[in-house]
C-alpha positions in Angstrom: 7.7 21.1 -12.2 5.5 19.2 -9.7 6.4 16.6 -7.1 3.9 13.9 -6.0 4.0 10.7 -4.1 2.2 7.3 -4.2 1.8 4.7 -1.5 0.4 1.2 -1.6 0.8 -2.2 0.0 1.4 -5.6 -1.5 1.3 -9.1 0.1 4.6 -10.9 -0.6 5.4 -14.3 1.1 2.6 -13.8 3.6 4.0 -10.4 4.7 2.6 -6.9 3.9 5.1 -4.6 2.3 4.7 -0.9 1.9 5.7 0.7 -1.4 6.4 4.4 -1.3 7.3 6.3 -4.5 8.3 9.9 -5.3 7.7 11.3 -8.7 8.6 14.6 -10.5 6.3 15.7 -13.3 6.6 18.5 -15.8 3.1 19.8 -16.7 4.5 22.4 -19.0 5.7 19.5 -21.3 2.6 18.0 -22.8 3.8 14.5 -23.6 6.4 14.0 -20.8 5.7 11.1 -18.4 6.4 11.6 -14.7 9.9 10.6 -13.6 10.2 8.3 -10.5 13.0 9.9 -8.5 13.1 7.4 -5.6 11.2 4.6 -3.9 11.2 2.6 -0.8 9.9 -0.9 0.0 9.7 -2.4 3.5 7.4 -4.2 5.9 7.6 -1.1 8.2 5.9 2.0 6.8 8.4 4.4 8.4 11.4 2.5 7.1 9.9 2.5 3.6 9.5 6.2 3.8 13.1 6.6 5.0 14.4 4.5 2.2 12.4 6.7 -0.3 13.9 9.8 1.3 10.6 11.1 2.7 11.1 12.8 6.1 8.3 15.4 6.1 5.8 14.3 8.8 2.8 15.8 6.9 3.6 14.0 3.7 4.1 10.7 5.6 0.8 11.2 7.4 -1.0 11.8 4.0 0.7 8.7 2.5 -0.3 6.6 5.4 -3.9 7.7 5.1 -3.7 6.8 1.4 -2.4 3.3 2.2 -5.1 2.7 4.9 -7.8 3.6 2.4 -6.5 1.0 -0.1 -6.3 -1.9 2.5 -9.3 -4.2 2.1 -11.2 -4.6 5.3 -12.1 -8.3 6.0 -14.0 -10.2 8.5 -13.1 -13.6 9.9 -16.1 -16.0 10.1 -15.4 -19.1 12.2 -16.8 -22.4 10.8 -16.7 -25.4 13.0 -16.1 -28.9 11.5 -19.6 -30.0 12.9 -21.3 -27.2 10.8 -19.5 -28.6 7.7 -20.5 -32.2 8.5 -24.2 -31.2 9.0 -24.2 -29.5 5.5 -22.6 -32.6 3.9 -25.0 -35.0 5.5 -28.1 -32.8 4.7 -26.8 -32.0 1.2 
């Protein structure tokens, strides 16, 4: 029997929610799918872990790193209305 965890984020109603799930798998059984034992969902990572029953600091740290790796990094580029007007006129 093995235990593993997954963590990811999802944007719902313009808020980022953390989803934490705990699974148990049985590798000795060839066709047995993992069983989700518990999960937590919250806008606060620590609260999502608490809801999922995960209190081990090392596991939480690893899950947070997993979540950070999946978050898409973005860059804000400011566009002024005068730039848009110039492109429309020159168009």
